[in-house]
C-alpha positions, 0 to 999 in steps of 0.5 A: 797606471793610476786611472782617472781620478775624480775631484775628491780623489775617487776613481770613476768605477763602475765594476769591482772585481774581487778575488775570494780567499783572503779578500772575502773570507779567511785564507787557509795555510798554503796547500789547504783549501776552502772545500766546503761552507764549513771552511768558509769564514767570512772576514770582518766588515765584508758583507757591509763593504759589499753592501756599500758597493751595491748602494753606490751602484757598483757591479761586484764580480768575484773571480777565483782560482780553485786549483783544488777542483783539479787536484781532486780535493773538492768538486766544482759543485762544492764551489758553487754551493759555497758561492750560493750560501754566500749569496744567501748570507749577503742577501740577508744584509741587503747585499749581493754579488752580481756574478761568480767566476771560478777557474777549476784547472791546474796551472798551465791548463787553461786561459781562465787561471788568473793572471790569465784573462779568461775570467774577465772575458767571461764577465764581459761576455755576460755584461758586455757594457764592462770596460776595463777603464772603469773597473778595479781589481781587489786582491791579495796576491800577485796573480790577482794584481797581474790579472787586473793590470793585464786587463787594463784595470786599476788594482788594490792590493790587500795586505790581509793576514801576514801569516797566510800571504802567498809568495810574491805578495811584496811584488803584488803590493808594489805593482798595485795602484793602491794598497788597503789593509782589508776589503772595507778599506779598499771600498772606502778608497774606491768610493772616495 
């Protein structure tokens, strides 16, 4: 895929889509869920990375599958509270996420569960100026990369914590336009 690369190697990016668990916060072992703020552990450098995107006037959008809602492990209101608390924490550092979208459904119940395009369409409905060719998706799973590619975005796969990688991560890394260790490194790639 590749996309338009500028003179210094940077992409011409207006909007950065970010997965949540494993990208912004520590991913829990498979089958466990970040069901409350107390279980939400921000990863090192995330606030600074989002602030750098904000300073560069990039739109930042979080898109996250939250199957735990469908399974009854926590409520949609719990997800919204986590996002509200995160936004308040970011604001203390002069940073912000422009929008949060999440899929509360189980597999094969909707069009919004990544890799399906529903959350990209929600973002385009709220921000009609979004064009896929000026977007990048940053994620740590195959479904994140498939979501980005399916929408026509460039993609960056985050290697993250080897202990908590989802099955299929190797394919995600292979399909992605670029691979980074973590969000701060991905942001450096995006900003050139």
